[in-house]
All heavy atoms as a GROMACS GRO file, in nm:
protein
  541
    1MET      N    1  13.769  16.068   1.011
    1MET     CA    2  13.731  16.170   1.107
    1MET      C    3  13.770  16.129   1.248
    1MET      O    4  13.766  16.012   1.280
    1MET     CB    5  13.577  16.191   1.102
    1MET     CG    6  13.538  16.312   1.026
    1MET     SD    7  13.364  16.362   1.039
    1MET     CE    8  13.273  16.215   1.013
    2MET      N    9  13.807  16.229   1.325
    2MET     CA   10  13.844  16.204   1.465
    2MET      C   11  13.802  16.325   1.549
    2MET      O   12  13.784  16.433   1.496
    2MET     CB   13  13.995  16.180   1.476
    2MET     CG   14  14.077  16.301   1.437
    2MET     SD   15  14.253  16.264   1.446
    2MET     CE   16  14.318  16.410   1.371
    3PRO      N   17  13.788  16.306   1.681
    3PRO     CA   18  13.753  16.420   1.765
    3PRO      C   19  13.869  16.519   1.772
    3PRO      O   20  13.986  16.481   1.757
    3PRO     CB   21  13.724  16.360   1.902
    3PRO     CG   22  13.760  16.216   1.895
    3PRO     CD   23  13.790  16.180   1.754
    4LEU      N   24  13.838  16.644   1.795
    4LEU     CA   25  13.939  16.750   1.805
    4LEU      C   26  14.046  16.718   1.909
    4LEU      O   27  14.162  16.754   1.893
    4LEU     CB   28  13.871  16.884   1.837
    4LEU     CG   29  13.959  17.007   1.841
    4LEU    CD1   30  14.033  17.028   1.709
    4LEU    CD2   31  13.878  17.130   1.877
    5THR      N   32  14.008  16.646   2.015
    5THR     CA   33  14.105  16.613   2.122
    5THR      C   34  14.219  16.527   2.072
    5THR      O   35  14.323  16.521   2.134
    5THR     CB   36  14.035  16.539   2.237
    5THR    OG1   37  13.960  16.430   2.186
    5THR    CG2   38  13.943  16.632   2.315
    6MET      N   39  14.202  16.460   1.957
    6MET     CA   40  14.308  16.372   1.903
    6MET      C   41  14.394  16.442   1.800
    6MET      O   42  14.492  16.384   1.752
    6MET     CB   43  14.244  16.247   1.844
    6MET     CG   44  14.174  16.161   1.948
    6MET     SD   45  14.108  16.009   1.879
    6MET     CE   46  14.258  15.916   1.859
    7ALA      N   47  14.361  16.565   1.763
    7ALA     CA   48  14.439  16.638   1.663
    7ALA      C   49  14.572  16.685   1.722
    7ALA      O   50  14.583  16.704   1.844
    7ALA     CB   51  14.359  16.756   1.610
    8ALA      N   52  14.668  16.704   1.636
    8ALA     CA   53  14.802  16.747   1.680
    8ALA      C   54  14.802  16.896   1.717
    8ALA      O   55  14.736  16.975   1.653
    8ALA     CB   56  14.902  16.722   1.570
    9THR      N   57  14.876  16.928   1.820
    9THR     CA   58  14.890  17.068   1.864
    9THR      C   59  14.969  17.146   1.759
    9THR      O   60  15.066  17.095   1.703
    9THR     CB   61  14.964  17.074   1.999
    9THR    OG1   62  14.890  16.998   2.094
    9THR    CG2   63  14.979  17.215   2.049
   10GLY      N   64  14.924  17.268   1.729
   10GLY     CA   65  14.994  17.356   1.638
   10GLY      C   66  14.963  17.336   1.492
   10GLY      O   67  15.020  17.402   1.407
   11ARG      N   68  14.871  17.248   1.461
   11ARG     CA   69  14.837  17.220   1.322
   11ARG      C   70  14.694  17.265   1.292
   11ARG      O   71  14.604  17.242   1.372
   11ARG     CB   72  14.849  17.069   1.298
   11ARG     CG   73  14.854  17.030   1.154
   11ARG     CD   74  14.887  16.882   1.136
   11ARG     NE   75  14.792  16.831   1.039
   11ARG     CZ   76  14.714  16.727   1.057
   11ARG    NH1   77  14.717  16.659   1.170
   11ARG    NH2   78  14.629  16.690   0.964
   12ASP      N   79  14.672  17.330   1.176
   12ASP     CA   80  14.538  17.368   1.136
   12ASP      C   81  14.462  17.244   1.092
   12ASP      O   82  14.514  17.166   1.011
   12ASP     CB   83  14.542  17.469   1.020
   12ASP     CG   84  14.579  17.608   1.065
   12ASP    OD1   85  14.560  17.640   1.183
   12ASP    OD2   86  14.627  17.686   0.981
   13VAL      N   87  14.342  17.228   1.146
   13VAL     CA   88  14.256  17.116   1.105
   13VAL      C   89  14.119  17.173   1.069
   13VAL      O   90  14.076  17.274   1.123
   13VAL     CB   91  14.244  17.008   1.216
   13VAL    CG1   92  14.374  16.935   1.234
   13VAL    CG2   93  14.199  17.068   1.347
   14GLN      N   94  14.054  17.106   0.974
   14GLN     CA   95  13.923  17.152   0.928
   14GLN      C   96  13.813  17.080   1.004
   14GLN      O   97  13.820  16.958   1.024
   14GLN     CB   98  13.907  17.130   0.779
   14GLN     CG   99  13.782  17.192   0.723
   14GLN     CD  100  13.777  17.184   0.572
   14GLN    OE1  101  13.839  17.097   0.511
   14GLN    NE2  102  13.703  17.275   0.510
   15ILE      N  103  13.710  17.154   1.044
   15ILE     CA  104  13.596  17.097   1.114
   15ILE      C  105  13.507  17.026   1.014
   15ILE      O  106  13.460  17.088   0.917
   15ILE     CB  107  13.519  17.207   1.190
   15ILE    CG1  108  13.608  17.273   1.294
   15ILE    CG2  109  13.394  17.146   1.256
   15ILE    CD1  110  13.551  17.399   1.357
   16ARG      N  111  13.485  16.898   1.035
   16ARG     CA  112  13.404  16.816   0.944
   16ARG      C  113  13.259  16.803   0.992
   16ARG      O  114  13.167  16.798   0.911
   16ARG     CB  115  13.463  16.677   0.930
   16ARG     CG  116  13.605  16.674   0.885
   16ARG     CD  117  13.611  16.683   0.737
   16ARG     NE  118  13.752  16.672   0.693
   16ARG     CZ  119  13.799  16.735   0.589
   16ARG    NH1  120  13.722  16.811   0.515
   16ARG    NH2  121  13.926  16.724   0.555
   17ARG      N  122  13.243  16.792   1.123
   17ARG     CA  123  13.109  16.772   1.179
   17ARG      C  124  13.107  16.812   1.325
   17ARG      O  125  13.209  16.804   1.393
   17ARG     CB  126  13.071  16.623   1.166
   17ARG     CG  127  12.923  16.597   1.181
   17ARG     CD  128  12.890  16.455   1.141
   17ARG     NE  129  12.880  16.378   1.266
   17ARG     CZ  130  12.913  16.254   1.282
   17ARG    NH1  131  12.961  16.184   1.182
   17ARG    NH2  132  12.900  16.194   1.398
   18ILE      N  133  12.991  16.857   1.372
   18ILE     CA  134  12.975  16.888   1.513
   18ILE      C  135  12.858  16.805   1.564
   18ILE      O  136  12.748  16.810   1.509
   18ILE     CB  137  12.950  17.038   1.537
   18ILE    CG1  138  13.072  17.119   1.488
   18ILE    CG2  139  12.923  17.065   1.684
   18ILE    CD1  140  13.054  17.267   1.493
   19THR      N  141  12.883  16.725   1.666
   19THR     CA  142  12.781  16.634   1.720
   19THR      C  143  12.724  16.691   1.849
   19THR      O  144  12.770  16.794   1.897
   19THR     CB  145  12.841  16.494   1.744
   19THR    OG1  146  12.944  16.506   1.844
   19THR    CG2  147  12.902  16.435   1.618
   20GLY      N  148  12.628  16.621   1.904
   20GLY     CA  149  12.570  16.663   2.032
   20GLY      C  150  12.432  16.722   2.015
   20GLY      O  151  12.375  16.724   1.906
   21LYS      N  152  12.379  16.769   2.126
   21LYS     CA  153  12.244  16.827   2.126
   21LYS      C  154  12.243  16.957   2.050
   21LYS      O  155  12.345  17.023   2.032
   21LYS     CB  156  12.199  16.853   2.271
   21LYS     CG  157  12.181  16.728   2.352
   21LYS     CD  158  12.137  16.764   2.493
   21LYS     CE  159  12.122  16.638   2.577
   21LYS     NZ  160  12.088  16.671   2.716
   22GLU      N  161  12.125  16.999   2.007
   22GLU     CA  162  12.107  17.122   1.931
   22GLU      C  163  12.167  17.242   2.003
   22GLU      O  164  12.238  17.323   1.942
   22GLU     CB  165  11.959  17.145   1.903
   22GLU     CG  166  11.927  17.272   1.826
   22GLU     CD  167  11.985  17.275   1.684
   22GLU    OE1  168  11.990  17.167   1.622
   22GLU    OE2  169  12.021  17.382   1.639
   23GLU      N  170  12.142  17.255   2.134
   23GLU     CA  171  12.194  17.371   2.206
   23GLU      C  172  12.347  17.369   2.216
   23GLU      O  173  12.411  17.473   2.215
   23GLU     CB  174  12.129  17.388   2.345
   23GLU     CG  175  12.140  17.268   2.436
   23GLU     CD  176  12.020  17.174   2.431
   23GLU    OE1  177  11.944  17.179   2.335
   23GLU    OE2  178  12.006  17.094   2.525
   24THR      N  179  12.404  17.250   2.222
   24THR     CA  180  12.550  17.238   2.226
   24THR      C  181  12.610  17.281   2.093
   24THR      O  182  12.706  17.357   2.088
   24THR     CB  183  12.593  17.091   2.256
   24THR    OG1  184  12.534  17.051   2.380
   24THR    CG2  185  12.743  17.076   2.263
   25ARG      N  186  12.549  17.234   1.983
   25ARG     CA  187  12.597  17.272   1.850
   25ARG      C  188  12.583  17.422   1.829
   25ARG      O  189  12.673  17.488   1.774
   25ARG     CB  190  12.520  17.196   1.741
   25ARG     CG  191  12.553  17.046   1.740
   25ARG     CD  192  12.506  16.975   1.616
   25ARG     NE  193  12.370  17.003   1.577
   25ARG     CZ  194  12.264  16.930   1.608
   25ARG    NH1  195  12.281  16.823   1.682
   25ARG    NH2  196  12.144  16.964   1.565
   26HIS      N  197  12.473  17.480   1.876
   26HIS     CA  198  12.450  17.624   1.861
   26HIS      C  199  12.553  17.702   1.943
   26HIS      O  200  12.608  17.803   1.895
   26HIS     CB  201  12.307  17.658   1.906
   26HIS     CG  202  12.269  17.800   1.879
   26HIS    ND1  203  12.253  17.849   1.752
   26HIS    CD2  204  12.245  17.903   1.963
   26HIS    CE1  205  12.221  17.977   1.758
   26HIS    NE2  206  12.217  18.013   1.887
   27PHE      N  207  12.584  17.657   2.064
   27PHE     CA  208  12.684  17.721   2.151
   27PHE      C  209  12.820  17.722   2.081
   27PHE      O  210  12.888  17.825   2.075
   27PHE     CB  211  12.692  17.647   2.285
   27PHE     CG  212  12.802  17.695   2.374
   27PHE    CD1  213  12.793  17.816   2.441
   27PHE    CD2  214  12.916  17.618   2.390
   27PHE    CE1  215  12.895  17.860   2.523
   27PHE    CE2  216  13.021  17.662   2.472
   27PHE     CZ  217  13.009  17.783   2.538
   28LEU      N  218  12.860  17.607   2.025
   28LEU     CA  219  12.990  17.598   1.957
   28LEU      C  220  12.993  17.685   1.833
   28LEU      O  221  13.095  17.748   1.802
   28LEU     CB  222  13.022  17.451   1.924
   28LEU     CG  223  13.057  17.364   2.045
   28LEU    CD1  224  13.060  17.218   2.006
   28LEU    CD2  225  13.188  17.406   2.106
   29GLU      N  226  12.881  17.692   1.759
   29GLU     CA  227  12.871  17.777   1.641
   29GLU      C  228  12.893  17.923   1.678
   29GLU      O  229  12.961  17.996   1.610
   29GLU     CB  230  12.732  17.764   1.578
   29GLU     CG  231  12.732  17.690   1.448
   29GLU     CD  232  12.592  17.675   1.391
   29GLU    OE1  233  12.518  17.777   1.388
   29GLU    OE2  234  12.558  17.564   1.350
   30ASN      N  235  12.835  17.966   1.791
   30ASN     CA  236  12.850  18.102   1.836
   30ASN      C  237  12.994  18.136   1.874
   30ASN      O  238  13.034  18.252   1.867
   30ASN     CB  239  12.757  18.132   1.954
   30ASN     CG  240  12.613  18.145   1.911
   30ASN    OD1  241  12.582  18.173   1.796
   30ASN    ND2  242  12.522  18.123   2.005
   31LEU      N  243  13.070  18.035   1.913
   31LEU     CA  244  13.212  18.055   1.945
   31LEU      C  245  13.300  18.059   1.818
   31LEU      O  246  13.416  18.092   1.825
   31LEU     CB  247  13.262  17.945   2.038
   31LEU     CG  248  13.212  17.947   2.181
   31LEU    CD1  249  13.262  17.826   2.257
   31LEU    CD2  250  13.254  18.074   2.252
   32GLY      N  251  13.239  18.021   1.705
   32GLY     CA  252  13.314  18.021   1.579
   32GLY      C  253  13.344  17.885   1.522
   32GLY      O  254  13.408  17.873   1.418
   33PHE      N  255  13.298  17.780   1.589
   33PHE     CA  256  13.320  17.642   1.539
   33PHE      C  257  13.210  17.607   1.441
   33PHE      O  258  13.101  17.569   1.481
   33PHE     CB  259  13.321  17.543   1.657
   33PHE     CG  260  13.432  17.565   1.754
   33PHE    CD1  261  13.413  17.641   1.868
   33PHE    CD2  262  13.557  17.508   1.732
   33PHE    CE1  263  13.515  17.662   1.959
   33PHE    CE2  264  13.661  17.528   1.824
   33PHE     CZ  265  13.640  17.605   1.935
   34VAL      N  266  13.240  17.623   1.311
   34VAL     CA  267  13.142  17.594   1.207
   34VAL      C  268  13.200  17.490   1.111
   34VAL      O  269  13.321  17.485   1.090
   34VAL     CB  270  13.100  17.722   1.130
   34VAL    CG1  271  13.022  17.815   1.220
   34VAL    CG2  272  13.220  17.794   1.074
   35MET      N  273  13.113  17.410   1.054
   35MET     CA  274  13.157  17.308   0.960
   35MET      C  275  13.230  17.374   0.842
   35MET      O  276  13.185  17.477   0.791
   35MET     CB  277  13.040  17.225   0.908
   35MET     CG  278  12.990  17.125   1.011
   35MET     SD  279  12.890  16.993   0.944
   35MET     CE  280  12.775  17.076   0.841
   36GLY      N  281  13.345  17.318   0.808
   36GLY     CA  282  13.426  17.373   0.699
   36GLY      C  283  13.529  17.475   0.748
   36GLY      O  284  13.624  17.506   0.677
   37GLY      N  285  13.512  17.525   0.871
   37GLY     CA  286  13.606  17.620   0.927
   37GLY      C  287  13.733  17.552   0.976
   37GLY      O  288  13.738  17.429   0.990
   38PHE      N  289  13.835  17.631   1.001
   38PHE     CA  290  13.962  17.577   1.047
   38PHE      C  291  13.987  17.615   1.193
   38PHE      O  292  13.945  17.723   1.236
   38PHE     CB  293  14.078  17.625   0.959
   38PHE     CG  294  14.082  17.556   0.826
   38PHE    CD1  295  14.009  17.608   0.720
   38PHE    CD2  296  14.153  17.439   0.809
   38PHE    CE1  297  14.012  17.545   0.596
   38PHE    CE2  298  14.155  17.375   0.686
   38PHE     CZ  299  14.084  17.427   0.579
   39VAL      N  300  14.052  17.527   1.264
   39VAL     CA  301  14.085  17.548   1.406
   39VAL      C  302  14.228  17.498   1.428
   39VAL      O  303  14.275  17.406   1.362
   39VAL     CB  304  13.980  17.478   1.496
   39VAL    CG1  305  13.977  17.329   1.471
   39VAL    CG2  306  14.006  17.506   1.640
   40ASN      N  307  14.297  17.566   1.521
   40ASN     CA  308  14.434  17.529   1.552
   40ASN      C  309  14.447  17.513   1.704
   40ASN      O  310  14.410  17.603   1.779
   40ASN     CB  311  14.529  17.639   1.503
   40ASN     CG  312  14.675  17.603   1.519
   40ASN    OD1  313  14.717  17.560   1.626
   40ASN    ND2  314  14.752  17.623   1.416
   41ILE      N  315  14.495  17.398   1.749
   41ILE     CA  316  14.511  17.374   1.892
   41ILE      C  317  14.637  17.444   1.939
   41ILE      O  318  14.747  17.416   1.892
   41ILE     CB  319  14.520  17.224   1.923
   41ILE    CG1  320  14.390  17.155   1.880
   41ILE    CG2  321  14.546  17.202   2.072
   41ILE    CD1  322  14.391  17.006   1.893
   42VAL      N  323  14.619  17.539   2.032
   42VAL     CA  324  14.731  17.615   2.090
   42VAL      C  325  14.795  17.534   2.202
   42VAL      O  326  14.917  17.520   2.210
   42VAL     CB  327  14.685  17.753   2.139
   42VAL    CG1  328  14.800  17.828   2.205
   42VAL    CG2  329  14.628  17.835   2.024
   43SER      N  330  14.712  17.481   2.294
   43SER     CA  331  14.765  17.397   2.400
   43SER      C  332  14.661  17.298   2.448
   43SER      O  333  14.541  17.320   2.432
   43SER     CB  334  14.819  17.480   2.516
   43SER     OG  335  14.713  17.540   2.586
   44ASP      N  336  14.711  17.190   2.505
   44ASP     CA  337  14.626  17.081   2.552
   44ASP      C  338  14.667  17.049   2.696
   44ASP      O  339  14.780  17.011   2.722
   44ASP     CB  340  14.649  16.958   2.462
   44ASP     CG  341  14.572  16.835   2.505
   44ASP    OD1  342  14.512  16.836   2.613
   44ASP    OD2  343  14.572  16.738   2.427
   45ILE      N  344  14.576  17.074   2.789
   45ILE     CA  345  14.602  17.049   2.932
   45ILE      C  346  14.503  16.944   2.979
   45ILE      O  347  14.387  16.973   3.002
   45ILE     CB  348  14.590  17.179   3.014
   45ILE    CG1  349  14.682  17.285   2.957
   45ILE    CG2  350  14.620  17.152   3.161
   45ILE    CD1  351  14.643  17.426   2.989
   46ASN      N  352  14.550  16.820   2.990
   46ASN     CA  353  14.464  16.707   3.033
   46ASN      C  354  14.339  16.693   2.947
   46ASN      O  355  14.231  16.663   2.997
   46ASN     CB  356  14.426  16.720   3.179
   46ASN     CG  357  14.547  16.714   3.271
   46ASN    OD1  358  14.645  16.645   3.240
   46ASN    ND2  359  14.542  16.786   3.380
   47GLY      N  360  14.350  16.720   2.818
   47GLY     CA  361  14.235  16.706   2.728
   47GLY      C  362  14.155  16.835   2.712
   47GLY      O  363  14.079  16.848   2.617
   48ASN      N  364  14.167  16.928   2.807
   48ASN     CA  365  14.103  17.058   2.791
   48ASN      C  366  14.190  17.140   2.697
   48ASN      O  367  14.311  17.143   2.711
   48ASN     CB  368  14.086  17.128   2.926
   48ASN     CG  369  13.999  17.048   3.019
   48ASN    OD1  370  13.893  16.999   2.981
   48ASN    ND2  371  14.044  17.030   3.142
   49LEU      N  372  14.127  17.207   2.601
   49LEU     CA  373  14.204  17.270   2.494
   49LEU      C  374  14.192  17.422   2.493
   49LEU      O  375  14.088  17.476   2.526
   49LEU     CB  376  14.155  17.220   2.357
   49LEU     CG  377  14.156  17.068   2.334
   49LEU    CD1  378  14.099  17.037   2.198
   49LEU    CD2  379  14.297  17.014   2.345
   50ILE      N  380  14.299  17.486   2.451
   50ILE     CA  381  14.294  17.626   2.410
   50ILE      C  382  14.317  17.622   2.261
   50ILE      O  383  14.418  17.568   2.214
   50ILE     CB  384  14.403  17.711   2.481
   50ILE    CG1  385  14.377  17.711   2.632
   50ILE    CG2  386  14.403  17.853   2.424
   50ILE    CD1  387  14.483  17.781   2.714
   51VAL      N  388  14.221  17.676   2.186
   51VAL     CA  389  14.228  17.667   2.042
   51VAL      C  390  14.215  17.807   1.981
   51VAL      O  391  14.158  17.899   2.041
   51VAL     CB  392  14.115  17.576   1.984
   51VAL    CG1  393  14.132  17.435   2.031
   51VAL    CG2  394  13.979  17.630   2.018
   52LYS      N  395  14.272  17.820   1.862
   52LYS     CA  396  14.258  17.944   1.787
   52LYS      C  397  14.155  17.917   1.678
   52LYS      O  398  14.170  17.828   1.597
   52LYS     CB  399  14.393  17.983   1.725
   52LYS     CG  400  14.388  18.116   1.655
   52LYS     CD  401  14.526  18.154   1.605
   52LYS     CE  402  14.518  18.287   1.533
   52LYS     NZ  403  14.643  18.319   1.463
   53VAL      N  404  14.048  17.996   1.683
   53VAL     CA  405  13.942  17.982   1.584
   53VAL      C  406  13.898  18.123   1.543
   53VAL      O  407  13.874  18.209   1.630
   53VAL     CB  408  13.823  17.898   1.638
   53VAL    CG1  409  13.762  17.957   1.763
   53VAL    CG2  410  13.717  17.877   1.532
   54LYS      N  411  13.900  18.151   1.413
   54LYS     CA  412  13.862  18.283   1.362
   54LYS      C  413  13.937  18.398   1.432
   54LYS      O  414  13.877  18.490   1.481
   54LYS     CB  415  13.712  18.303   1.370
   54LYS     CG  416  13.635  18.214   1.278
   54LYS     CD  417  13.490  18.255   1.268
   54LYS     CE  418  13.419  18.167   1.166
   54LYS     NZ  419  13.281  18.205   1.152
   55ASP      N  420  14.068  18.388   1.441
   55ASP     CA  421  14.155  18.490   1.502
   55ASP      C  422  14.129  18.518   1.649
   55ASP      O  423  14.165  18.622   1.701
   55ASP     CB  424  14.146  18.621   1.422
   55ASP     CG  425  14.199  18.605   1.280
   55ASP    OD1  426  14.296  18.527   1.261
   55ASP    OD2  427  14.145  18.670   1.188
   56SER      N  428  14.062  18.425   1.718
   56SER     CA  429  14.040  18.437   1.860
   56SER      C  430  14.088  18.310   1.929
   56SER      O  431  14.086  18.203   1.870
   56SER     CB  432  13.891  18.454   1.892
   56SER     OG  433  13.842  18.572   1.835
   57ARG      N  434  14.128  18.326   2.054
   57ARG     CA  435  14.166  18.207   2.133
   57ARG      C  436  14.050  18.174   2.226
   57ARG      O  437  13.997  18.262   2.293
   57ARG     CB  438  14.291  18.234   2.213
   57ARG     CG  439  14.413  18.233   2.126
   57ARG     CD  440  14.538  18.243   2.206
   57ARG     NE  441  14.652  18.246   2.116
   57ARG     CZ  442  14.775  18.216   2.151
   57ARG    NH1  443  14.800  18.184   2.275
   57ARG    NH2  444  14.872  18.220   2.065
   58VAL      N  445  14.013  18.046   2.227
   58VAL     CA  446  13.898  18.001   2.304
   58VAL      C  447  13.940  17.878   2.384
   58VAL      O  448  14.009  17.790   2.330
   58VAL     CB  449  13.779  17.963   2.210
   58VAL    CG1  450  13.661  17.915   2.289
   58VAL    CG2  451  13.742  18.081   2.123
   59ALA      N  452  13.900  17.872   2.511
   59ALA     CA  453  13.924  17.754   2.593
   59ALA      C  454  13.797  17.669   2.591
   59ALA      O  455  13.688  17.722   2.614
   59ALA     CB  456  13.960  17.794   2.734
   60ILE      N  457  13.811  17.540   2.562
   60ILE     CA  458  13.698  17.450   2.565
   60ILE      C  459  13.734  17.324   2.642
   60ILE      O  460  13.850  17.282   2.644
   60ILE     CB  461  13.646  17.414   2.424
   60ILE    CG1  462  13.753  17.352   2.336
   60ILE    CG2  463  13.585  17.535   2.355
   60ILE    CD1  464  13.701  17.297   2.207
   61SER      N  465  13.632  17.265   2.704
   61SER     CA  466  13.653  17.145   2.783
   61SER      C  467  13.674  17.024   2.692
   61SER      O  468  13.643  17.026   2.574
   61SER     CB  469  13.532  17.121   2.872
   61SER     OG  470  13.420  17.086   2.792
   62LYS      N  471  13.728  16.919   2.751
   62LYS     CA  472  13.749  16.794   2.679
   62LYS      C  473  13.616  16.741   2.624
   62LYS      O  474  13.609  16.693   2.512
   62LYS     CB  475  13.811  16.692   2.775
   62LYS     CG  476  13.846  16.560   2.713
   62LYS     CD  477  13.915  16.471   2.813
   62LYS     CE  478  13.964  16.344   2.748
   62LYS     NZ  479  14.035  16.259   2.845
   63GLU      N  480  13.509  16.754   2.703
   63GLU     CA  481  13.376  16.706   2.660
   63GLU      C  482  13.330  16.780   2.535
   63GLU      O  483  13.278  16.719   2.441
   63GLU     CB  484  13.273  16.721   2.771
   63GLU     CG  485  13.297  16.629   2.891
   63GLU     CD  486  13.409  16.675   2.984
   63GLU    OE1  487  13.442  16.797   2.987
   63GLU    OE2  488  13.467  16.588   3.052
   64MET      N  489  13.346  16.913   2.533
   64MET     CA  490  13.306  16.992   2.416
   64MET      C  491  13.395  16.958   2.296
   64MET      O  492  13.347  16.945   2.184
   64MET     CB  493  13.315  17.143   2.446
   64MET     CG  494  13.204  17.192   2.529
   64MET     SD  495  13.052  17.198   2.435
   64MET     CE  496  12.948  17.276   2.556
   65ALA      N  497  13.524  16.946   2.320
   65ALA     CA  498  13.618  16.918   2.211
   65ALA      C  499  13.589  16.783   2.148
   65ALA      O  500  13.609  16.764   2.028
   65ALA     CB  501  13.761  16.923   2.263
   66ASN      N  502  13.540  16.687   2.225
   66ASN     CA  503  13.507  16.555   2.170
   66ASN      C  504  13.385  16.559   2.079
   66ASN      O  505  13.364  16.467   2.003
   66ASN     CB  506  13.484  16.456   2.284
   66ASN     CG  507  13.614  16.401   2.337
   66ASN    OD1  508  13.710  16.381   2.262
   66ASN    ND2  509  13.619  16.374   2.466
   67LYS      N  510  13.308  16.665   2.082
   67LYS     CA  511  13.190  16.679   1.995
   67LYS      C  512  13.227  16.742   1.861
   67LYS      O  513  13.146  16.745   1.769
   67LYS     CB  514  13.082  16.763   2.065
   67LYS     CG  515  13.028  16.695   2.189
   67LYS     CD  516  12.920  16.776   2.256
   67LYS     CE  517  12.875  16.720   2.387
   67LYS     NZ  518  12.858  16.580   2.398
   68ILE      N  519  13.350  16.791   1.850
   68ILE     CA  520  13.396  16.855   1.725
   68ILE      C  521  13.479  16.754   1.648
   68ILE      O  522  13.587  16.713   1.695
   68ILE     CB  523  13.477  16.982   1.757
   68ILE    CG1  524  13.391  17.080   1.836
   68ILE    CG2  525  13.529  17.046   1.626
   68ILE    CD1  526  13.469  17.196   1.895
   69MET      N  527  13.430  16.711   1.532
   69MET     CA  528  13.501  16.612   1.451
   69MET      C  529  13.581  16.681   1.342
   69MET      O  530  13.530  16.772   1.274
   69MET     CB  531  13.401  16.515   1.384
   69MET     CG  532  13.321  16.435   1.482
   69MET     SD  533  13.428  16.323   1.574
   69MET     CE  534  13.321  16.279   1.707
   70VAL      N  535  13.708  16.641   1.330
   70VAL     CA  536  13.796  16.702   1.230
   70VAL      C  537  13.853  16.597   1.137
   70VAL      O  538  13.844  16.478   1.164
   70VAL     CB  539  13.912  16.780   1.299
   70VAL    CG1  540  13.855  16.896   1.377
   70VAL    CG2  541  13.995  16.691   1.388
   0.00000   0.00000   0.00000
């Protein structure tokens, strides 16, 4: 397992675990980041990511992306 920030751009990766406080996990769940789901990194700008999750593009900070284990 590794944080989402270390995944390759353009490749589908499966979410294995989401760490952090309960409200952080709930926030990410509401954006579509659920365990077992797939996410694809569209672009990486200094660790801040634009990702495709459930047919939507979402921008997340490096701190949030580090809480998503793939």
